[in-house]
Every structure is written in C-alpha cells, then in structure tokens.
Steps between C-alpha positions, in 0.01 A plus 500: 500500500346703779821708509445583134136591567599721794776666299264565211237630742751737663611626160142564391421660835791742464398580142141576607618717790736688271216566255256607774645581845149583625370150429335300775581149620158389378570635151844337499346170608249516214770588246722214617217252547585428865350565843547836670686320781756377246558856377528619859759231577712592195476872576607447862802299381595765246465775760721303743764454230490870411360456149177688567404783734146559617368849567158598618331705227168543678347374820438149363699519176860392455751591234768250397836635389768285341843579643830498309560153646155399374583620150824299504309198633239534225778517240655177637157332500444611141834360385432173686153478344640551150775241558247243626270571206783441253603179676143374472482607135826317419380187684174493304684566172735205569209268577306605193811473284554143623136419414532661156819302433318181597206585273735558208688175571167319483415663167239755613483851356191615690354470847230635726557678828273415791541781751462872544692796630862607479644149487271407211606820323868412540419149379312631197776746405775241539311254282441758230863613516614139450268437206233304687156610389271557798134413465233614740323240711141474375232606745250239381706206628583359156868485420742375241619170646814518285641807673697507827403737779737689727328492837599772746468405865651767723860533384504157338443430135385154397451368148188296440547314175210389281388141511647274233241224466405416860850549640612846614813626326802561727396741776751705695 
C-alpha cells in the first residue's frame, strides 16, 4: 500500500509542479499533507531519474521544470491511478451486489447504510439501482429494528440483520 501512496504522491507532486513551477517545497508539502523532507526526497528521486529539472530562479528560490520524460512518467502514473481506481470500484460493486442479492433472498427490500465516503456512495447507488430502498441512519440513536444495515468497514461490507425475537437473524 505504501507503493500506491508514493505513486499517488508523485503524481500529485508532478501535477502541482506543472501548475506552478515556481512553487516551494514547503507549499508542496502543505498541498500534499506531508513533511517537507518527504517532498525533498521525492524531488531528489525525480531529478535523479530525469523527470524534473531544478533551476535557480533567484538566490534562494528554485524553479522546477518537468522534462519530457517526466511528462511521460506522469501519463503512466495517471493511467495506473485510473486502472487502480476502477479495480477498487469493481471490487466494491461486487461486494455490494453480493450483499444486495443476500438481502433480496432474505425478503428485504430496504436497508440502511452505516458508513460514509466513496464506498458508502457506491453502496447506496448499487442498492438503489437494484431496487433496495436506502434509509438514512437516524442521528438520535433510535432505529427500525426490522431493517438490516449494511455496515462498511474499510473495503468490507457486512450485513447486520435485525433481531427476530431475542435471536439475531442470519448474519454474514
């Protein structure tokens, strides 16, 4: 996973440099949410590989220039990023689809989603597309005990079924 983070960081770094060649390492660090030393390390690697050139603009100011090799590298990183994003999207769609199929097999036509962010959005859209009504989790803690909840935990999706009497319904 650190390879993915480094790749994403390098892609974002190249994009920021392309947008503003006069940017500073401190500004880049703030934009990327990392330490200046991390930006410095990435820039040194990219300079060594010939992706970026550094020119002195003023006495203490540097200018970063992306080379033709850097542009090609950025294009490869972009394609890789898109491919990985689609793989993740397909994985989440498959997991949600399996959960939706299970809900339907158990006679449910509605569910709640417990989670936020992109994965919850994919979950919500898949449910709606498959005819499962999605209800919002109440903020006051009260909930319909007769409705299952799709719980998002990282990349995993777990169905929490409502209690039937005092015995939980089949959980998966």
